[in-house]
Every structure is written in C-alpha cells, then in structure tokens.
C-alpha positions as CSV (number, residue, x, y, z in Angstrom):
1,X,120.2,23.9,-104.2
2,X,124.0,24.2,-104.0
3,X,125.2,27.4,-102.4
4,X,127.8,29.3,-104.4
5,X,131.2,29.9,-102.9
6,X,130.5,33.6,-102.0
7,X,127.2,32.6,-100.4
8,X,129.1,30.3,-97.9
9,X,131.3,33.2,-96.7
10,X,134.5,31.2,-96.4
11,X,136.3,31.6,-93.1
12,X,140.0,30.6,-92.6
13,X,139.2,27.8,-90.1
14,X,137.5,25.8,-92.9
15,X,139.8,23.0,-94.0
16,X,141.0,22.8,-97.6
17,X,143.2,20.5,-99.7
18,X,143.8,20.3,-103.5
19,X,144.8,17.3,-105.5
20,X,144.1,15.6,-108.9
21,X,141.4,13.1,-109.6
22,X,143.5,9.9,-109.5
23,X,142.7,7.0,-111.8
24,X,141.9,4.7,-108.8
25,X,139.0,7.1,-107.9
26,X,137.2,6.8,-111.2
27,X,134.0,5.2,-112.5
28,X,133.8,3.7,-116.0
29,X,133.1,7.1,-117.5
30,X,136.4,8.5,-116.2
31,X,134.7,10.6,-113.5
32,X,135.2,10.7,-109.8
33,X,133.0,7.9,-108.6
34,X,130.2,8.5,-106.1
35,X,131.7,6.1,-103.5
36,X,135.2,7.7,-104.0
37,X,133.6,11.1,-103.4
38,X,132.2,9.9,-100.1
39,X,135.6,8.4,-99.3
40,X,137.7,11.5,-99.8
41,X,135.1,13.6,-97.8
42,X,135.3,11.2,-94.9
43,X,139.1,11.2,-95.1
44,X,139.3,15.0,-95.1
45,X,136.8,15.2,-92.2
46,X,139.2,13.1,-90.2
47,X,142.1,15.4,-90.8
48,X,140.2,18.5,-90.0
49,X,138.9,16.9,-86.8
50,X,142.5,16.0,-85.8
51,X,143.7,19.6,-86.2
52,X,140.8,20.7,-84.0
53,X,141.7,18.3,-81.2
54,X,139.0,15.7,-81.7
55,X,140.5,13.4,-84.3
56,X,140.8,9.6,-84.4
57,X,143.9,9.3,-82.2
58,X,142.7,11.8,-79.6
59,X,139.3,10.2,-79.3
60,X,140.7,6.7,-79.2
61,X,142.5,7.7,-76.0
62,X,139.1,8.4,-74.5
63,X,137.6,5.2,-76.0
64,X,135.5,7.2,-78.4
65,X,135.0,7.5,-82.2
66,X,133.1,9.5,-84.7
67,X,130.4,7.6,-86.6
68,X,128.8,8.9,-89.8
69,X,125.0,8.5,-89.6
70,X,123.6,10.5,-92.5
71,X,124.7,12.4,-95.5
72,X,123.2,14.3,-98.4
73,X,125.3,15.2,-101.5
74,X,124.2,17.4,-104.4
75,X,126.1,17.1,-107.7
76,X,126.5,19.6,-110.5
77,X,129.2,17.6,-112.2
78,X,131.5,14.7,-111.4
79,X,135.1,15.9,-112.0
80,X,137.0,14.0,-114.6
81,X,140.3,12.1,-114.5
82,X,143.2,14.4,-113.9
83,X,141.2,17.4,-113.0
84,X,142.6,19.5,-110.1
85,X,139.9,19.6,-107.4
86,X,139.8,21.4,-104.1
87,X,137.9,19.9,-101.2
88,X,136.7,22.2,-98.4
89,X,135.0,21.0,-95.3
90,X,134.0,22.5,-92.0
91,X,132.2,21.5,-88.8
92,X,129.0,23.5,-88.0
93,X,127.1,22.9,-84.8
94,X,126.3,20.1,-82.5
95,X,122.7,19.5,-81.6
96,X,122.3,17.1,-78.8
97,X,124.6,14.1,-79.8
98,X,124.5,15.0,-83.5
99,X,127.3,17.0,-85.1
100,X,126.9,18.5,-88.5
101,X,129.7,19.0,-91.1
102,X,129.4,20.5,-94.6
103,X,131.6,20.1,-97.6
104,X,132.2,21.4,-101.1
105,X,134.4,20.2,-104.0
106,X,135.6,22.9,-106.5
107,X,137.2,22.7,-109.9
108,X,140.3,24.8,-110.7
109,X,138.1,27.8,-111.4
110,X,136.4,27.5,-108.0
111,X,133.1,26.3,-109.6
112,X,131.2,24.2,-107.1
113,X,131.0,20.6,-108.5
114,X,129.7,18.8,-105.5
115,X,128.3,20.0,-102.1
116,X,126.6,18.5,-99.2
117,X,126.1,18.0,-95.5
118,X,126.8,15.2,-93.1
119,X,125.6,14.2,-89.7
120,X,127.9,12.4,-87.2
121,X,127.6,11.1,-83.7
122,X,130.4,10.5,-81.2
123,X,130.3,7.0,-80.0
124,X,131.5,5.6,-76.6
125,X,133.2,2.4,-77.7
126,X,132.7,0.7,-74.3
127,X,128.9,1.0,-74.0
128,X,128.1,1.8,-77.7
129,X,126.2,4.9,-76.7
130,X,126.4,8.3,-78.3
131,X,128.0,11.1,-76.3
132,X,128.3,14.9,-76.7
133,X,131.3,17.1,-76.9
134,X,131.0,20.1,-74.6
135,X,130.1,23.5,-76.2
136,X,133.5,24.9,-75.4
137,X,135.3,21.9,-76.9
138,X,133.2,21.9,-80.0
139,X,133.2,25.7,-80.5
140,X,133.2,26.3,-84.3
141,X,132.6,30.0,-84.2
142,X,130.9,31.5,-87.3
143,X,131.4,28.3,-89.2
144,X,128.1,27.1,-87.5
145,X,126.3,29.6,-89.7
146,X,127.9,28.5,-93.0
147,X,125.9,26.1,-95.1
148,X,127.0,24.3,-98.3
149,X,123.4,23.4,-98.9
150,X,120.4,24.6,-97.0
151,X,119.1,21.1,-96.0
152,X,120.0,18.7,-93.2
153,X,120.4,15.1,-94.2
154,X,117.1,13.4,-93.7
155,X,115.9,10.0,-92.5
156,X,115.0,7.6,-95.4
157,X,111.8,5.6,-94.8
158,X,111.9,1.9,-95.2
159,X,109.3,0.3,-97.5
160,X,106.7,-2.2,-96.3
161,X,107.0,-4.3,-99.4
162,X,110.4,-5.2,-100.8
163,X,112.2,-7.3,-103.4
164,X,115.5,-8.9,-102.5
165,X,118.0,-8.3,-105.4
166,X,121.2,-9.7,-103.9
167,X,122.7,-11.4,-100.9
168,X,126.4,-11.3,-99.8
169,X,128.8,-12.1,-97.0
170,X,131.1,-9.3,-95.8
171,X,134.7,-10.1,-96.8
172,X,138.1,-9.0,-95.7
173,X,138.7,-6.6,-98.6
174,X,135.6,-4.6,-97.6
175,X,136.8,-3.9,-94.1
176,X,138.3,-0.6,-92.8
177,X,140.8,0.0,-90.1
178,X,138.0,-0.4,-87.5
179,X,137.3,-3.9,-88.8
180,X,133.9,-2.8,-90.0
181,X,132.7,-2.7,-93.6
182,X,133.8,0.7,-94.9
183,X,130.8,3.0,-95.4
184,X,131.6,3.6,-99.1
185,X,131.1,-0.1,-99.7
186,X,127.4,0.2,-98.8
187,X,127.1,2.8,-101.5
188,X,128.9,0.5,-104.0
189,X,126.6,-2.4,-103.1
190,X,123.5,-0.4,-103.9
191,X,124.9,1.1,-107.1
192,X,125.9,-2.3,-108.4
193,X,122.2,-3.3,-108.4
194,X,120.9,-0.3,-110.4
195,X,120.3,-0.7,-114.2
196,X,123.7,-0.4,-115.9
197,X,122.2,1.6,-118.8
198,X,121.1,4.3,-116.4
199,X,124.5,4.3,-114.6
200,X,126.4,4.6,-117.9
201,X,124.2,7.2,-119.6
202,X,122.7,9.4,-116.8
203,X,124.1,11.8,-114.3
204,X,123.4,11.3,-110.6
205,X,122.3,14.7,-109.3
206,X,121.6,13.9,-105.7
207,X,122.6,11.2,-103.2
208,X,121.1,10.7,-99.7
209,X,122.4,7.9,-97.4
210,X,121.6,6.7,-93.9
211,X,124.2,4.5,-92.0
212,X,122.3,2.5,-89.4
213,X,124.5,-0.4,-88.2
214,X,128.0,-1.7,-88.3
215,X,128.7,-4.7,-90.6
216,X,131.5,-7.0,-89.7
217,X,133.5,-9.7,-91.3
218,X,131.3,-12.7,-92.4
219,X,128.0,-10.9,-91.6
220,X,125.4,-12.1,-94.1
221,X,123.6,-9.3,-95.7
222,X,120.7,-8.7,-98.1
223,X,120.1,-5.9,-100.6
224,X,116.6,-5.0,-101.5
225,X,114.6,-2.5,-103.5
226,X,111.0,-1.3,-102.8
227,X,108.4,-3.4,-104.6
228,X,106.8,-0.3,-106.1
229,X,110.0,1.3,-107.4
230,X,108.9,2.5,-110.8
231,X,110.4,6.0,-111.2
232,X,113.5,5.7,-113.3
233,X,114.7,9.1,-112.0
234,X,114.7,8.1,-108.3
235,X,116.0,4.8,-106.9
236,X,115.9,3.6,-103.3
237,X,118.1,0.8,-102.0
238,X,118.4,-0.8,-98.6
239,X,120.7,-3.3,-96.9
240,X,119.7,-5.5,-94.0
241,X,121.0,-8.4,-92.0
242,X,119.8,-11.7,-93.5
243,X,119.4,-13.4,-90.2
244,X,117.1,-11.0,-88.4
245,X,116.4,-8.3,-91.1
246,X,118.0,-5.7,-88.9
247,X,118.4,-2.4,-90.8
248,X,122.0,-1.5,-91.8
249,X,121.9,1.1,-94.6
250,X,119.5,3.1,-96.8
251,X,120.2,5.1,-99.9
252,X,118.3,7.3,-102.3
253,X,119.8,8.2,-105.7
254,X,118.3,10.9,-107.9
255,X,119.2,11.0,-111.6
256,X,118.8,14.1,-113.8
C-alpha cells in the first residue's frame, strides 16, 4: 500500500527536487525505467545526506561510505517521457547499523506515482565493517515517524534449486565512481532475462531488491532463476559469483 501525500505529513526537512523525465531515463515504452528510478533515488539520497552533514565527501574524510543493502518500491504508474516529476526523500531512523530512508515520486498534480523504502548501512572502508552514526548526529526529528509505505525492505530467500540463465564478466562501462558495478546494473541484468512479452505488455507493480556484495571489474558472474518459477506475475532473479557461488544480488518483480 502506497501512502498518500497527506498521510505522510510532509515536513520541511524532507528533500525535494523537480525535473522532467529525460529521454535517457526511458524504457522502450517511453516510461521512466525501473533501473533509472532506482538511480535517481540514490542520487537524491546522496544530495540529501550531504546537506545533513553525512554525504559522500564528508564520510570519505572519515574513510566511510553509505552502502545500499535493501529496497522495496511500489509502483502506481511509471511516469512518461517529458512529464514533470517531483522526487521527495527523507531519512527516518537508524536501528543498530541499519539506516532507513523513504521516498516518493509525484506527478505535476502531486499524485504519488512511485513510493518505497530503502535500508542502508555505513561502511568503514578500512575494515569493511558496518558502523553506526550517533543518535545526535543522525537526529531526523519527526521524519522518523513518516512512512512512504508501511513495510520495511525484506530479505529475499535464495532457492535450493536453480537454473542458470546467463553468465557475464563485469565491464568498465558498468562501474560507478567507486569502481564497483553500479547497483542499478544488477537490476538491469535481471530484467534483461525476463520474458520480453511480459516486459513490453505488463506493468511492474512492485520491486524488492537485496544488495549483498560488491562486484568489481572483470568479476565473473552468473544470473539464475529458481527452478520452480512458474507464476507469471512474480519473478525472482539472483546474481552470484561464478567461481565460488557467493551471493551478490537478489530481486523480486511483481507484475499486475
């Protein structure tokens, strides 16, 4: 269930920005693509974090960085090419080493098109262990009580039986500024293996993703589906390292 704007009780500290749906963000149906939606959300999250004092540059001085670990997105409608959309995002609370952040995307009439929640952890880049911001430093006030959707992003279970559908090697063009495969690429890799007739004719209503490990240049990866995947409304996809089958990414796509 997506919460309406008046149910969220918007508070000034929430971050907003408005812009058109550019052509380079589109899928073949001239809609904001799912990977692009995740991309702009991550980008806005970084700008909001920076204005709060725990952005990329500030954390890098402490040898730390935010790492996205889970996300859940509900979709009423994917905005179309040229539409003016407004993205709103805000941090909620930090439970242990997990920080939650919600988001909404509106059309020009303030109808909620997409909404969701994300879970992040703050990583110490030296020992690769999660750390926690202090309560005072991560004070989000009443934003901690504002929810775009009522759920938290959940863990996706890995299947016992699987079918390998593709293998790949991570390439330069898939890397981000941290020299890891950009997290939106994982979503692309899974979507590319789904039946094209479903992607072209059906609406994705819900996306859940788990980011489990970094993928670097020249890493050899495998994409697989569960062996018993028979429901054409729900598709699960997984990415693992080819060498040792270490888990890297999991996704669940629900179609209306």
